[in-house]
C-alpha positions as CSV (number, residue, x, y, z in Angstrom):
1,A,-17.5,3.6,10.0
2,N,-17.0,1.0,12.4
3,A,-19.6,1.8,14.6
4,I,-17.3,1.7,17.5
5,G,-19.7,4.2,20.2
6,G,-22.7,3.9,18.5
7,P,-24.6,3.0,15.8
8,Q,-22.7,2.4,11.7
9,D,-23.1,5.7,9.9
10,D,-22.2,5.4,6.3
11,L,-22.9,8.7,5.1
12,A,-20.7,10.5,7.8
13,A,-18.3,8.0,7.7
14,A,-17.9,9.0,3.9
15,R,-18.2,12.7,5.0
16,W,-15.3,12.8,7.7
17,L,-13.2,10.9,5.3
18,K,-13.3,12.7,2.7
19,V,-12.3,15.7,5.3
20,A,-9.4,13.9,6.0
21,A,-8.6,12.8,2.2
22,D,-8.8,16.3,1.1
23,S,-6.8,17.6,3.8
24,G,-3.9,15.6,2.4
25,N,-4.4,12.7,5.2
26,P,-3.0,9.6,3.4
27,V,-4.9,7.0,5.5
28,G,-8.1,8.8,5.2
29,Q,-7.4,8.9,0.8
30,A,-7.0,5.2,1.1
31,R,-9.9,4.6,4.0
32,F,-12.4,7.2,1.6
33,G,-11.1,5.8,-1.5
34,R,-12.2,2.6,0.1
35,L,-15.3,3.4,0.6
36,I,-15.9,5.0,-3.1
37,A,-14.8,1.5,-4.5
38,L,-17.5,-0.6,-2.4
39,G,-20.1,2.1,-2.6
40,I,-20.1,3.1,1.0
41,G,-21.8,5.8,1.8
42,V,-21.3,7.3,-1.5
43,D,-22.1,6.1,-5.3
44,P,-19.7,3.9,-6.5
45,D,-17.0,5.0,-8.9
46,P,-13.7,3.2,-9.8
47,V,-12.1,6.2,-11.4
48,E,-12.4,8.4,-8.3
49,A,-11.7,4.9,-6.0
50,G,-8.4,4.8,-8.0
51,K,-7.8,8.4,-8.0
52,W,-7.6,8.6,-4.0
53,Y,-5.5,5.3,-4.3
54,L,-2.4,6.8,-6.8
55,L,-2.6,10.3,-3.9
56,A,-2.2,7.6,-0.8
57,R,0.3,5.7,-2.8
58,A,2.1,9.2,-3.6
59,A,2.6,9.7,0.0
60,G,3.6,6.2,0.6
61,L,0.9,4.7,2.1
62,D,0.3,0.9,0.3
63,D,-3.7,-0.3,1.1
64,P,-4.0,-3.8,-0.3
65,Y,-7.4,-3.9,-1.6
66,L,-6.8,-0.8,-3.2
67,R,-4.2,-2.0,-5.1
68,D,-6.1,-5.2,-5.8
69,F,-9.1,-2.7,-7.0
70,F,-6.4,-0.8,-9.2
71,A,-5.1,-3.4,-10.9
72,G,-8.1,-4.9,-11.6
73,L,-9.4,-1.6,-13.2
74,T,-9.7,-1.5,-17.2
75,D,-8.6,1.3,-19.1
């Protein structure tokens, strides 16, 4: 995701962060939610991004970017 040690690969980053998110890792949930919100490596989907943010928040992790993103969503 950050191109440390090799070329940046957004698709691989999204796949690995999804694995972490699905495994219940709050950091993975927040990072994957951010990728979805920004459409990096995946199609943008505000509802799906909001879901991952809420799961990360329920586990005690706050992501300021996702908090602001979530607050800006409409019904």
